[in-house]
All heavy atoms as TSV, in Angstrom:
chain	resi	resn	atom	element	x	y	z
A	1	MET	N	N	0.789	-1.251	0.024
A	1	MET	CA	C	0.019	0.028	-0.046
A	1	MET	C	C	0.899	1.207	-0.070
A	1	MET	O	O	1.856	1.355	0.797
A	1	MET	CB	C	-0.926	0.001	1.218
A	1	MET	CG	C	-1.620	1.254	1.416
A	1	MET	SD	S	-2.865	1.234	2.838
A	1	MET	CE	C	-1.771	1.349	4.283
A	2	ASP	N	N	0.601	2.159	-0.904
A	2	ASP	CA	C	1.365	3.440	-0.852
A	2	ASP	C	C	0.729	4.414	-0.040
A	2	ASP	O	O	-0.413	4.524	0.091
A	2	ASP	CB	C	1.327	4.099	-2.339
A	2	ASP	CG	C	2.127	3.263	-3.243
A	2	ASP	OD1	O	2.977	2.359	-2.900
A	2	ASP	OD2	O	2.030	3.514	-4.511
A	3	ILE	N	N	1.525	5.144	0.701
A	3	ILE	CA	C	1.161	6.111	1.645
A	3	ILE	C	C	1.774	7.432	1.396
A	3	ILE	O	O	2.906	7.491	1.078
A	3	ILE	CB	C	1.465	5.744	3.147
A	3	ILE	CG1	C	0.767	4.504	3.639
A	3	ILE	CG2	C	1.120	6.940	4.138
A	3	ILE	CD1	C	1.157	4.034	4.984
A	4	THR	N	N	0.880	8.407	1.231
A	4	THR	CA	C	1.496	9.802	1.002
A	4	THR	C	C	2.072	10.319	2.322
A	4	THR	O	O	1.330	10.429	3.267
A	4	THR	CB	C	0.347	10.719	0.497
A	4	THR	OG1	O	-0.182	10.262	-0.734
A	4	THR	CG2	C	0.928	12.090	0.157
A	5	VAL	N	N	3.264	10.624	2.255
A	5	VAL	CA	C	4.064	11.079	3.520
A	5	VAL	C	C	3.786	12.620	3.579
A	5	VAL	O	O	3.796	13.359	2.632
A	5	VAL	CB	C	5.529	10.889	3.311
A	5	VAL	CG1	C	6.315	11.340	4.542
A	5	VAL	CG2	C	5.825	9.371	3.077
A	6	PRO	N	N	3.519	13.008	4.822
A	6	PRO	CA	C	3.109	14.452	5.028
A	6	PRO	C	C	4.301	15.336	4.564
A	6	PRO	O	O	4.130	16.511	4.179
A	6	PRO	CB	C	3.061	14.605	6.632
A	6	PRO	CG	C	2.716	13.201	7.050
A	6	PRO	CD	C	3.291	12.262	6.084
A	7	CYS	N	N	5.485	14.848	4.499
A	7	CYS	CA	C	6.671	15.660	4.085
A	7	CYS	C	C	6.435	16.188	2.688
A	7	CYS	O	O	6.942	17.394	2.406
A	7	CYS	CB	C	7.918	14.799	4.025
A	7	CYS	SG	S	8.297	14.038	5.596
A	8	THR	N	N	5.794	15.555	1.820
A	8	THR	CA	C	5.562	16.058	0.466
A	8	THR	C	C	4.685	17.300	0.389
A	8	THR	O	O	4.625	18.001	-0.531
A	8	THR	CB	C	5.008	15.015	-0.426
A	8	THR	OG1	O	3.714	14.511	0.028
A	8	THR	CG2	C	5.942	13.775	-0.563
A	9	PHE	N	N	3.976	17.556	1.621
A	9	PHE	CA	C	3.082	18.715	1.621
A	9	PHE	C	C	3.764	19.854	2.414
A	9	PHE	O	O	3.218	21.021	2.594
A	9	PHE	CB	C	1.796	18.389	2.374
A	9	PHE	CG	C	0.912	17.544	1.722
A	9	PHE	CD1	C	1.060	16.205	1.548
A	9	PHE	CD2	C	-0.248	18.115	1.084
A	9	PHE	CE1	C	0.126	15.345	0.839
A	9	PHE	CE2	C	-1.190	17.272	0.421
A	9	PHE	CZ	C	-1.024	15.969	0.256
A	10	CYS	N	N	5.070	19.642	2.877
A	10	CYS	CA	C	5.804	20.637	3.656
A	10	CYS	C	C	6.599	21.474	2.876
A	10	CYS	O	O	7.172	21.158	1.707
A	10	CYS	CB	C	6.647	19.897	4.665
A	10	CYS	SG	S	7.646	20.971	5.717
A	11	LYS	N	N	6.656	22.791	3.187
A	11	LYS	CA	C	7.470	23.741	2.428
A	11	LYS	C	C	8.969	23.503	2.386
A	11	LYS	O	O	9.646	23.993	1.593
A	11	LYS	CB	C	7.143	25.242	2.867
A	11	LYS	CG	C	7.792	25.677	4.172
A	11	LYS	CD	C	7.496	27.117	4.418
A	11	LYS	CE	C	8.397	27.716	5.540
A	11	LYS	NZ	N	8.133	29.152	5.673
A	12	TYR	N	N	9.488	22.717	3.409
A	12	TYR	CA	C	10.888	22.462	3.528
A	12	TYR	C	C	11.319	21.228	2.720
A	12	TYR	O	O	12.499	20.871	2.633
A	12	TYR	CB	C	11.274	22.247	4.975
A	12	TYR	CG	C	11.183	23.410	5.835
A	12	TYR	CD1	C	10.232	23.430	6.888
A	12	TYR	CD2	C	11.792	24.712	5.513
A	12	TYR	CE1	C	10.074	24.586	7.730
A	12	TYR	CE2	C	11.529	25.808	6.164
A	12	TYR	CZ	C	10.660	25.765	7.368
A	12	TYR	OH	O	10.525	26.885	8.104
A	13	PHE	N	N	10.375	20.393	2.244
A	13	PHE	CA	C	10.601	19.301	1.472
A	13	PHE	C	C	11.389	19.518	0.180
A	13	PHE	O	O	11.149	20.485	-0.510
A	13	PHE	CB	C	9.361	18.503	1.113
A	13	PHE	CG	C	9.585	17.201	0.400
A	13	PHE	CD1	C	10.091	16.104	1.196
A	13	PHE	CD2	C	9.274	16.974	-0.915
A	13	PHE	CE1	C	10.299	14.871	0.601
A	13	PHE	CE2	C	9.389	15.751	-1.501
A	13	PHE	CZ	C	9.928	14.676	-0.760
A	14	ASN	N	N	12.421	18.664	-0.037
A	14	ASN	CA	C	13.336	18.921	-1.269
A	14	ASN	C	C	12.702	18.178	-2.448
A	14	ASN	O	O	12.881	17.023	-2.671
A	14	ASN	CB	C	14.718	18.401	-1.010
A	14	ASN	CG	C	15.715	18.711	-2.087
A	14	ASN	OD1	O	15.262	19.193	-3.121
A	14	ASN	ND2	N	16.989	18.411	-1.802
A	15	ARG	N	N	12.007	18.979	-3.251
A	15	ARG	CA	C	11.300	18.337	-4.463
A	15	ARG	C	C	12.264	18.182	-5.651
A	15	ARG	O	O	11.958	17.519	-6.594
A	15	ARG	CB	C	10.086	19.294	-4.853
A	15	ARG	CG	C	9.049	19.148	-3.858
A	15	ARG	CD	C	7.973	20.307	-3.990
A	15	ARG	NE	N	6.977	20.182	-2.879
A	15	ARG	CZ	C	7.273	20.594	-1.712
A	15	ARG	NH1	N	8.441	21.119	-1.366
A	15	ARG	NH2	N	6.272	20.384	-0.647
A	16	ASN	N	N	13.451	18.671	-5.477
A	16	ASN	CA	C	14.409	18.546	-6.598
A	16	ASN	C	C	15.279	17.344	-6.460
A	16	ASN	O	O	16.096	16.988	-7.291
A	16	ASN	CB	C	15.342	19.822	-6.654
A	16	ASN	CG	C	14.548	21.021	-7.049
A	16	ASN	OD1	O	13.670	20.879	-7.930
A	16	ASN	ND2	N	14.858	22.069	-6.390
A	17	ASP	N	N	15.237	16.658	-5.324
A	17	ASP	CA	C	16.023	15.483	-4.997
A	17	ASP	C	C	15.282	14.231	-5.179
A	17	ASP	O	O	14.856	13.493	-4.335
A	17	ASP	CB	C	16.503	15.593	-3.581
A	17	ASP	CG	C	17.594	14.456	-3.297
A	17	ASP	OD1	O	18.172	13.891	-4.226
A	17	ASP	OD2	O	18.006	14.424	-2.074
A	18	LYS	N	N	14.883	13.935	-6.559
A	18	LYS	CA	C	14.025	12.860	-6.810
A	18	LYS	C	C	14.649	11.433	-6.380
A	18	LYS	O	O	15.842	11.213	-6.497
A	18	LYS	CB	C	13.773	12.801	-8.263
A	18	LYS	CG	C	13.232	14.092	-8.846
A	18	LYS	CD	C	12.177	13.947	-9.883
A	18	LYS	CE	C	11.691	15.171	-10.552
A	18	LYS	NZ	N	11.055	16.062	-9.771
A	19	GLY	N	N	13.857	10.677	-5.754
A	19	GLY	CA	C	14.251	9.423	-5.261
A	19	GLY	C	C	14.705	9.382	-4.018
A	19	GLY	O	O	14.932	8.301	-3.358
A	20	ASN	N	N	15.059	10.485	-3.349
A	20	ASN	CA	C	15.513	10.579	-1.923
A	20	ASN	C	C	14.605	11.396	-1.162
A	20	ASN	O	O	13.979	12.321	-1.618
A	20	ASN	CB	C	16.869	11.237	-1.926
A	20	ASN	CG	C	17.896	10.396	-2.602
A	20	ASN	OD1	O	18.086	9.230	-2.432
A	20	ASN	ND2	N	18.710	10.989	-3.521
A	21	MET	N	N	14.367	11.043	0.124
A	21	MET	CA	C	13.469	11.747	0.963
A	21	MET	C	C	14.387	12.669	1.878
A	21	MET	O	O	14.894	12.249	2.942
A	21	MET	CB	C	12.753	10.834	1.831
A	21	MET	CG	C	11.679	10.036	1.114
A	21	MET	SD	S	10.345	11.007	0.536
A	21	MET	CE	C	9.527	11.468	2.026
A	22	THR	N	N	14.596	13.858	1.316
A	22	THR	CA	C	15.324	14.861	2.084
A	22	THR	C	C	14.623	16.236	2.157
A	22	THR	O	O	13.610	16.446	1.460
A	22	THR	CB	C	16.709	15.099	1.360
A	22	THR	OG1	O	16.468	15.753	0.027
A	22	THR	CG2	C	17.566	13.847	1.229
A	23	CYS	N	N	14.998	17.036	3.062
A	23	CYS	CA	C	14.460	18.368	3.241
A	23	CYS	C	C	15.510	19.227	3.927
A	23	CYS	O	O	16.578	18.775	4.293
A	23	CYS	CB	C	13.137	18.203	4.086
A	23	CYS	SG	S	13.384	17.698	5.689
A	24	ARG	N	N	15.130	20.523	4.141
A	24	ARG	CA	C	16.026	21.475	4.876
A	24	ARG	C	C	16.265	20.982	6.307
A	24	ARG	O	O	17.264	21.171	6.872
A	24	ARG	CB	C	15.475	22.866	4.891
A	24	ARG	CG	C	15.608	23.489	3.536
A	24	ARG	CD	C	15.215	24.929	3.320
A	24	ARG	NE	N	15.568	25.713	4.573
A	24	ARG	CZ	C	14.957	26.944	4.815
A	24	ARG	NH1	N	13.882	27.294	4.113
A	24	ARG	NH2	N	15.316	27.532	5.874
A	25	ALA	N	N	15.238	20.395	6.909
A	25	ALA	CA	C	15.426	19.869	8.259
A	25	ALA	C	C	16.322	18.629	8.323
A	25	ALA	O	O	17.157	18.561	9.265
A	25	ALA	CB	C	14.038	19.521	8.853
A	26	PHE	N	N	16.191	17.790	7.280
A	26	PHE	CA	C	16.948	16.455	7.284
A	26	PHE	C	C	17.660	16.405	5.945
A	26	PHE	O	O	17.225	15.632	5.032
A	26	PHE	CB	C	16.017	15.351	7.550
A	26	PHE	CG	C	15.383	15.373	8.928
A	26	PHE	CD1	C	14.067	15.740	9.035
A	26	PHE	CD2	C	16.028	15.053	10.069
A	26	PHE	CE1	C	13.441	15.643	10.147
A	26	PHE	CE2	C	15.472	15.085	11.280
A	26	PHE	CZ	C	14.091	15.425	11.365
A	27	PRO	N	N	18.749	17.124	5.660
A	27	PRO	CA	C	19.365	17.035	4.354
A	27	PRO	C	C	20.055	15.829	3.942
A	27	PRO	O	O	20.328	15.507	2.816
A	27	PRO	CB	C	20.409	18.215	4.439
A	27	PRO	CG	C	20.657	18.482	5.890
A	27	PRO	CD	C	19.395	18.081	6.644
A	28	ASN	N	N	20.239	15.029	5.020
A	28	ASN	CA	C	20.823	13.666	4.765
A	28	ASN	C	C	19.895	12.510	4.684
A	28	ASN	O	O	20.185	11.308	4.654
A	28	ASN	CB	C	21.993	13.394	5.815
A	28	ASN	CG	C	23.112	14.328	5.712
A	28	ASN	OD1	O	23.625	14.583	4.590
A	28	ASN	ND2	N	23.561	14.814	6.739
A	29	GLY	N	N	18.514	12.876	4.770
A	29	GLY	CA	C	17.499	11.933	4.692
A	29	GLY	C	C	16.498	11.992	5.886
A	29	GLY	O	O	16.938	12.119	7.017
A	30	ILE	N	N	15.215	12.029	5.607
A	30	ILE	CA	C	14.195	12.103	6.587
A	30	ILE	C	C	14.155	10.789	7.280
A	30	ILE	O	O	14.059	9.762	6.697
A	30	ILE	CB	C	12.864	12.474	5.945
A	30	ILE	CG1	C	12.941	13.815	5.177
A	30	ILE	CG2	C	11.741	12.447	6.876
A	30	ILE	CD1	C	11.808	14.157	4.281
A	31	PRO	N	N	14.202	10.863	8.617
A	31	PRO	CA	C	14.112	9.606	9.460
A	31	PRO	C	C	12.903	8.651	9.046
A	31	PRO	O	O	11.811	9.189	8.801
A	31	PRO	CB	C	13.979	10.069	10.857
A	31	PRO	CG	C	14.569	11.440	10.840
A	31	PRO	CD	C	14.205	11.956	9.473
A	32	LYS	N	N	13.165	7.352	9.054
A	32	LYS	CA	C	12.069	6.431	8.742
A	32	LYS	C	C	10.800	6.533	9.709
A	32	LYS	O	O	9.735	6.431	9.227
A	32	LYS	CB	C	12.591	4.981	8.902
A	32	LYS	CG	C	13.553	4.581	7.773
A	32	LYS	CD	C	12.846	4.466	6.482
A	32	LYS	CE	C	13.780	4.039	5.449
A	32	LYS	NZ	N	13.262	4.224	4.075
A	33	GLU	N	N	11.043	6.906	10.955
A	33	GLU	CA	C	9.950	7.074	11.895
A	33	GLU	C	C	8.954	8.198	11.422
A	33	GLU	O	O	7.722	8.052	11.597
A	33	GLU	CB	C	10.407	7.473	13.275
A	33	GLU	CG	C	11.268	6.407	14.017
A	33	GLU	CD	C	12.641	6.380	13.608
A	33	GLU	OE1	O	13.194	7.320	12.885
A	33	GLU	OE2	O	13.434	5.385	13.922
A	34	ILE	N	N	9.428	9.195	10.782
A	34	ILE	CA	C	8.704	10.278	10.322
A	34	ILE	C	C	8.036	9.843	8.893
A	34	ILE	O	O	6.873	10.001	8.717
A	34	ILE	CB	C	9.498	11.534	10.091
A	34	ILE	CG1	C	9.899	12.100	11.455
A	34	ILE	CG2	C	8.654	12.565	9.261
A	34	ILE	CD1	C	10.872	13.238	11.457
A	35	GLN	N	N	8.920	9.298	8.116
A	35	GLN	CA	C	8.318	8.738	6.790
A	35	GLN	C	C	7.143	7.768	7.021
A	35	GLN	O	O	6.192	7.672	6.308
A	35	GLN	CB	C	9.363	8.028	6.015
A	35	GLN	CG	C	10.386	9.008	5.491
A	35	GLN	CD	C	11.412	8.317	4.576
A	35	GLN	OE1	O	11.014	7.481	3.753
A	35	GLN	NE2	N	12.659	8.653	4.696
A	36	GLU	N	N	7.267	6.853	8.052
A	36	GLU	CA	C	6.292	5.772	8.298
A	36	GLU	C	C	5.104	6.218	9.272
A	36	GLU	O	O	4.359	5.458	9.679
A	36	GLU	CB	C	7.025	4.540	8.925
A	36	GLU	CG	C	7.990	3.947	7.904
A	36	GLU	CD	C	8.856	2.894	8.510
A	36	GLU	OE1	O	8.815	2.703	9.803
A	36	GLU	OE2	O	9.499	2.185	7.794
A	37	LEU	N	N	5.074	7.617	9.522
A	37	LEU	CA	C	4.069	8.267	10.246
A	37	LEU	C	C	4.145	7.705	11.798
A	37	LEU	O	O	3.024	7.758	12.443
A	37	LEU	CB	C	2.659	8.014	9.633
A	37	LEU	CG	C	2.532	8.604	8.237
A	37	LEU	CD1	C	1.113	8.244	7.718
A	37	LEU	CD2	C	2.655	10.071	8.385
A	38	LYS	N	N	5.205	7.218	12.186
A	38	LYS	CA	C	5.297	6.789	13.665
A	38	LYS	C	C	5.536	8.062	14.516
A	38	LYS	O	O	5.189	7.893	15.655
A	38	LYS	CB	C	6.412	5.767	13.784
A	38	LYS	CG	C	6.144	4.443	13.118
A	38	LYS	CD	C	7.290	3.465	13.322
A	38	LYS	CE	C	6.890	2.138	12.578
A	38	LYS	NZ	N	8.014	1.294	12.505
A	39	VAL	N	N	6.077	9.081	13.914
A	39	VAL	CA	C	6.318	10.299	14.531
A	39	VAL	C	C	5.751	11.438	13.638
A	39	VAL	O	O	5.911	11.465	12.436
A	39	VAL	CB	C	7.804	10.604	14.725
A	39	VAL	CG1	C	8.025	11.989	15.259
A	39	VAL	CG2	C	8.464	9.573	15.687
A	40	ILE	N	N	4.881	12.278	14.259
A	40	ILE	CA	C	4.358	13.356	13.513
A	40	ILE	C	C	5.277	14.566	13.676
A	40	ILE	O	O	5.561	15.014	14.879
A	40	ILE	CB	C	2.895	13.781	13.962
A	40	ILE	CG1	C	1.982	12.504	13.783
A	40	ILE	CG2	C	2.383	14.953	13.149
A	40	ILE	CD1	C	1.917	11.926	12.422
A	41	HIS	N	N	5.932	15.049	12.690
A	41	HIS	CA	C	6.948	16.017	12.811
A	41	HIS	C	C	6.389	17.481	12.901
A	41	HIS	O	O	6.820	18.396	12.222
A	41	HIS	CB	C	7.902	15.953	11.679
A	41	HIS	CG	C	9.206	16.774	11.792
A	41	HIS	ND1	N	9.662	17.430	10.822
A	41	HIS	CD2	C	9.951	16.905	12.928
A	41	HIS	CE1	C	10.802	18.082	11.265
A	41	HIS	NE2	N	11.006	17.685	12.578
A	42	ASP	N	N	5.518	17.661	13.764
A	42	ASP	CA	C	4.934	19.023	14.130
A	42	ASP	C	C	5.640	19.606	15.390
A	42	ASP	O	O	5.181	20.627	15.806
A	42	ASP	CB	C	3.431	19.126	14.092
A	42	ASP	CG	C	2.880	18.189	15.155
A	42	ASP	OD1	O	3.599	17.364	15.802
A	42	ASP	OD2	O	1.640	18.259	15.335
A	43	HIS	N	N	6.565	18.837	16.049
A	43	HIS	CA	C	7.338	19.215	17.156
A	43	HIS	C	C	8.767	18.909	16.866
A	43	HIS	O	O	9.090	18.114	16.051
A	43	HIS	CB	C	6.840	18.508	18.423
A	43	HIS	CG	C	5.458	18.862	18.852
A	43	HIS	ND1	N	4.298	18.395	18.321
A	43	HIS	CD2	C	4.981	19.844	19.767
A	43	HIS	CE1	C	3.201	18.902	18.868
A	43	HIS	NE2	N	3.692	19.868	19.756
A	44	VAL	N	N	9.672	19.600	17.567
A	44	VAL	CA	C	11.055	19.347	17.368
A	44	VAL	C	C	11.482	17.888	17.511
A	44	VAL	O	O	10.800	17.122	18.315
A	44	VAL	CB	C	11.843	20.144	18.463
A	44	VAL	CG1	C	13.313	19.800	18.396
A	44	VAL	CG2	C	11.654	21.630	18.274
A	45	TYR	N	N	12.162	17.342	16.666
A	45	TYR	CA	C	12.741	16.000	16.490
A	45	TYR	C	C	14.245	16.094	16.509
A	45	TYR	O	O	14.761	16.844	15.757
A	45	TYR	CB	C	12.101	15.294	15.349
A	45	TYR	CG	C	12.388	13.822	15.191
A	45	TYR	CD1	C	11.583	12.844	15.837
A	45	TYR	CD2	C	13.411	13.368	14.464
A	45	TYR	CE1	C	11.850	11.578	15.734
A	45	TYR	CE2	C	13.755	12.079	14.340
A	45	TYR	CZ	C	12.969	11.111	14.992
A	45	TYR	OH	O	13.170	9.744	14.947
A	46	GLU	N	N	14.881	15.163	17.240
A	46	GLU	CA	C	16.297	15.198	17.169
A	46	GLU	C	C	16.956	15.229	15.829
A	46	GLU	O	O	16.596	14.530	14.849
A	46	GLU	CB	C	16.836	13.940	17.922
A	46	GLU	CG	C	18.393	13.903	18.108
A	46	GLU	CD	C	18.905	12.738	18.867
A	46	GLU	OE1	O	18.081	11.998	19.427
A	46	GLU	OE2	O	20.055	12.437	18.712
A	47	GLY	N	N	17.856	16.150	15.612
A	47	GLY	CA	C	18.493	16.298	14.305
A	47	GLY	C	C	17.797	17.124	13.299
A	47	GLY	O	O	18.246	17.178	12.076
A	48	ASP	N	N	16.643	17.731	13.522
A	48	ASP	CA	C	15.851	18.489	12.589
A	48	ASP	C	C	16.282	19.905	12.393
A	48	ASP	O	O	15.644	20.674	11.620
A	48	ASP	CB	C	14.361	18.406	12.814
A	48	ASP	CG	C	13.939	19.142	14.120
A	48	ASP	OD1	O	14.710	20.019	14.649
A	48	ASP	OD2	O	12.744	18.952	14.447
A	49	ASN	N	N	17.461	20.352	12.885
A	49	ASN	CA	C	17.903	21.655	12.651
A	49	ASN	C	C	16.957	22.705	13.155
A	49	ASN	O	O	16.950	23.873	12.555
A	49	ASN	CB	C	18.403	21.846	11.197
A	49	ASN	CG	C	19.559	20.931	10.892
A	49	ASN	OD1	O	20.578	20.932	11.601
A	49	ASN	ND2	N	19.305	20.078	9.958
A	50	GLY	N	N	15.948	22.403	13.974
A	50	GLY	CA	C	14.988	23.264	14.460
A	50	GLY	C	C	13.825	23.582	13.595
A	50	GLY	O	O	13.028	24.578	13.795
A	51	LEU	N	N	13.700	22.878	12.494
A	51	LEU	CA	C	12.688	23.035	11.544
A	51	LEU	C	C	11.657	21.872	11.694
A	51	LEU	O	O	12.038	20.685	11.806
A	51	LEU	CB	C	13.191	22.960	10.131
A	51	LEU	CG	C	14.209	24.105	9.791
A	51	LEU	CD1	C	14.897	23.816	8.424
A	51	LEU	CD2	C	13.614	25.411	9.851
A	52	VAL	N	N	10.384	22.278	11.642
A	52	VAL	CA	C	9.281	21.265	11.821
A	52	VAL	C	C	8.390	21.397	10.600
A	52	VAL	O	O	8.469	22.396	9.822
A	52	VAL	CB	C	8.527	21.396	13.046
A	52	VAL	CG1	C	9.458	21.069	14.286
A	52	VAL	CG2	C	7.831	22.714	13.271
A	53	TYR	N	N	7.406	20.544	10.437
A	53	TYR	CA	C	6.461	20.559	9.312
A	53	TYR	C	C	5.761	21.851	9.280
A	53	TYR	O	O	5.203	22.375	10.208
A	53	TYR	CB	C	5.425	19.451	9.546
A	53	TYR	CG	C	4.259	19.481	8.607
A	53	TYR	CD1	C	4.427	18.875	7.362
A	53	TYR	CD2	C	3.131	20.134	8.876
A	53	TYR	CE1	C	3.212	18.984	6.399
A	53	TYR	CE2	C	1.978	20.198	8.033
A	53	TYR	CZ	C	2.179	19.655	6.781
A	53	TYR	OH	O	1.176	19.664	5.938
A	54	VAL	N	N	5.819	22.482	8.117
A	54	VAL	CA	C	5.106	23.734	7.765
A	54	VAL	C	C	4.405	23.483	6.463
A	54	VAL	O	O	5.007	23.189	5.430
A	54	VAL	CB	C	5.952	24.907	7.690
A	54	VAL	CG1	C	5.212	26.182	7.285
A	54	VAL	CG2	C	6.682	25.169	9.044
A	55	PRO	N	N	3.052	23.589	6.408
A	55	PRO	CA	C	2.324	23.292	5.210
A	55	PRO	C	C	2.732	24.278	4.015
A	55	PRO	O	O	3.071	25.424	4.356
A	55	PRO	CB	C	0.870	23.347	5.452
A	55	PRO	CG	C	0.794	24.207	6.724
A	55	PRO	CD	C	2.110	23.995	7.466
A	56	LEU	N	N	2.649	23.841	2.795
A	56	LEU	CA	C	2.930	24.702	1.711
A	56	LEU	C	C	1.947	25.911	1.828
A	56	LEU	O	O	2.310	27.039	1.427
A	56	LEU	CB	C	2.649	23.948	0.323
A	56	LEU	CG	C	3.696	22.984	0.017
A	56	LEU	CD1	C	3.405	22.090	-1.147
A	56	LEU	CD2	C	5.132	23.644	-0.294
A	57	SER	N	N	0.763	25.625	2.088
A	57	SER	CA	C	-0.415	26.610	2.253
A	57	SER	C	C	-1.470	25.952	2.966
A	57	SER	O	O	-1.513	24.754	3.229
A	57	SER	CB	C	-0.728	27.205	0.903
A	57	SER	OG	O	-1.486	26.221	0.237
A	58	ARG	N	N	-2.543	26.743	3.465
A	58	ARG	CA	C	-3.630	26.115	4.065
A	58	ARG	C	C	-4.357	25.280	3.093
A	58	ARG	O	O	-5.037	24.275	3.477
A	58	ARG	CB	C	-4.532	27.270	4.625
A	58	ARG	CG	C	-3.960	27.935	5.751
A	58	ARG	CD	C	-4.965	28.598	6.585
A	58	ARG	NE	N	-5.611	27.517	7.324
A	58	ARG	CZ	C	-6.656	27.751	8.146
A	58	ARG	NH1	N	-7.173	28.900	8.232
A	58	ARG	NH2	N	-7.237	26.707	8.798
A	59	ALA	N	N	-4.311	25.548	1.799
A	59	ALA	CA	C	-5.007	24.778	0.745
A	59	ALA	C	C	-4.277	23.525	0.397
A	59	ALA	O	O	-4.862	22.533	-0.082
A	59	ALA	CB	C	-5.141	25.568	-0.476
A	60	VAL	N	N	-2.989	23.381	0.787
A	60	VAL	CA	C	-2.118	22.282	0.536
A	60	VAL	C	C	-1.454	21.832	1.866
A	60	VAL	O	O	-0.260	21.999	2.044
A	60	VAL	CB	C	-1.026	22.545	-0.522
A	60	VAL	CG1	C	-0.327	21.249	-0.859
A	60	VAL	CG2	C	-1.646	23.118	-1.825
A	61	ASP	N	N	-2.324	21.247	2.792
A	61	ASP	CA	C	-1.793	20.766	4.064
A	61	ASP	C	C	-2.243	19.387	4.186
A	61	ASP	O	O	-3.430	19.081	4.274
A	61	ASP	CB	C	-2.449	21.683	5.098
A	61	ASP	CG	C	-1.944	21.415	6.523
A	61	ASP	OD1	O	-1.259	20.415	6.698
A	61	ASP	OD2	O	-2.250	22.173	7.454
A	62	TYR	N	N	-1.335	18.513	4.457
A	62	TYR	CA	C	-1.560	17.137	4.622
A	62	TYR	C	C	-2.598	16.854	5.686
A	62	TYR	O	O	-3.537	16.062	5.531
A	62	TYR	CB	C	-0.150	16.382	5.102
A	62	TYR	CG	C	-0.438	14.968	5.354
A	62	TYR	CD1	C	-0.215	13.985	4.240
A	62	TYR	CD2	C	-0.630	14.455	6.602
A	62	TYR	CE1	C	-0.277	12.660	4.616
A	62	TYR	CE2	C	-0.782	13.156	6.866
A	62	TYR	CZ	C	-0.616	12.213	5.831
A	62	TYR	OH	O	-0.737	10.951	6.086
A	63	TYR	N	N	-2.513	17.605	6.735
A	63	TYR	CA	C	-3.424	17.250	7.937
A	63	TYR	C	C	-4.805	17.790	7.631
A	63	TYR	O	O	-5.740	17.329	8.315
A	63	TYR	CB	C	-2.926	17.826	9.203
A	63	TYR	CG	C	-1.511	17.225	9.459
A	63	TYR	CD1	C	-0.295	17.809	9.339
A	63	TYR	CD2	C	-1.451	15.803	9.924
A	63	TYR	CE1	C	0.877	17.167	9.594
A	63	TYR	CE2	C	-0.386	15.198	10.206
A	63	TYR	CZ	C	0.802	15.795	9.941
A	63	TYR	OH	O	2.015	15.185	10.225
A	64	GLU	N	N	-5.002	18.645	6.676
A	64	GLU	CA	C	-6.390	18.896	6.176
A	64	GLU	C	C	-7.071	17.780	5.404
A	64	GLU	O	O	-8.230	17.623	5.487
A	64	GLU	CB	C	-6.383	20.210	5.307
A	64	GLU	CG	C	-5.955	21.430	5.993
A	64	GLU	CD	C	-7.015	21.910	7.100
A	64	GLU	OE1	O	-8.226	21.818	6.796
A	64	GLU	OE2	O	-6.516	22.281	8.268
A	65	TYR	N	N	-6.227	16.971	4.763
A	65	TYR	CA	C	-6.735	15.832	3.962
A	65	TYR	C	C	-6.767	14.587	4.803
A	65	TYR	O	O	-7.628	13.791	4.675
A	65	TYR	CB	C	-5.727	15.595	2.742
A	65	TYR	CG	C	-5.777	16.564	1.685
A	65	TYR	CD1	C	-4.785	17.561	1.697
A	65	TYR	CD2	C	-6.824	16.691	0.878
A	65	TYR	CE1	C	-4.793	18.656	0.771
A	65	TYR	CE2	C	-6.832	17.694	-0.095
A	65	TYR	CZ	C	-5.854	18.669	-0.184
A	65	TYR	OH	O	-5.931	19.564	-1.141
A	66	PHE	N	N	-5.765	14.338	5.695
A	66	PHE	CA	C	-5.654	13.176	6.566
A	66	PHE	C	C	-5.488	13.586	8.014
A	66	PHE	O	O	-4.408	13.489	8.445
A	66	PHE	CB	C	-4.510	12.272	6.010
A	66	PHE	CG	C	-4.483	11.939	4.590
A	66	PHE	CD1	C	-3.688	12.682	3.685
A	66	PHE	CD2	C	-5.346	10.987	4.009
A	66	PHE	CE1	C	-3.723	12.446	2.388
A	66	PHE	CE2	C	-5.369	10.685	2.770
A	66	PHE	CZ	C	-4.527	11.407	1.896
A	67	PRO	N	N	-6.556	14.044	8.642
A	67	PRO	CA	C	-6.308	14.427	10.042
A	67	PRO	C	C	-5.946	13.197	11.018
A	67	PRO	O	O	-6.449	12.110	10.820
A	67	PRO	CB	C	-7.786	14.873	10.343
A	67	PRO	CG	C	-8.771	14.339	9.456
A	67	PRO	CD	C	-7.916	14.014	8.208
A	68	MET	N	N	-4.967	13.513	11.719
A	68	MET	CA	C	-4.398	12.534	12.684
A	68	MET	C	C	-5.232	12.649	13.942
A	68	MET	O	O	-5.010	13.578	14.696
A	68	MET	CB	C	-2.946	12.672	12.802
A	68	MET	CG	C	-2.112	12.668	11.531
A	68	MET	SD	S	-2.193	11.213	10.653
A	68	MET	CE	C	-1.164	10.111	11.639
A	69	GLY	N	N	-6.031	11.747	14.298
A	69	GLY	CA	C	-6.828	11.794	15.443
A	69	GLY	C	C	-6.461	11.066	16.446
A	69	GLY	O	O	-6.365	10.779	17.561
C-alpha cells in the first residue's frame, strides 16, 4: 500500500532530490519514523535543525486531507 508522506506537503521538502527523501530539516534523509508516520513532525525531533512541518499553504496541508486523530 502506498502512503502519501506528510513531508511532500511541507514547504521544507526537497522536491528537486528525486528518489531521496530529504528536506532542509533533514538534508541527509528524513528519518524512517517520520516517513512511516510513527512520529508526526510538528514538534522538534532530534537532528531536525530546528525546523518542523510547515504546510505549503492552508490549501495544501496534509493534515487537512488526513487528520491525525
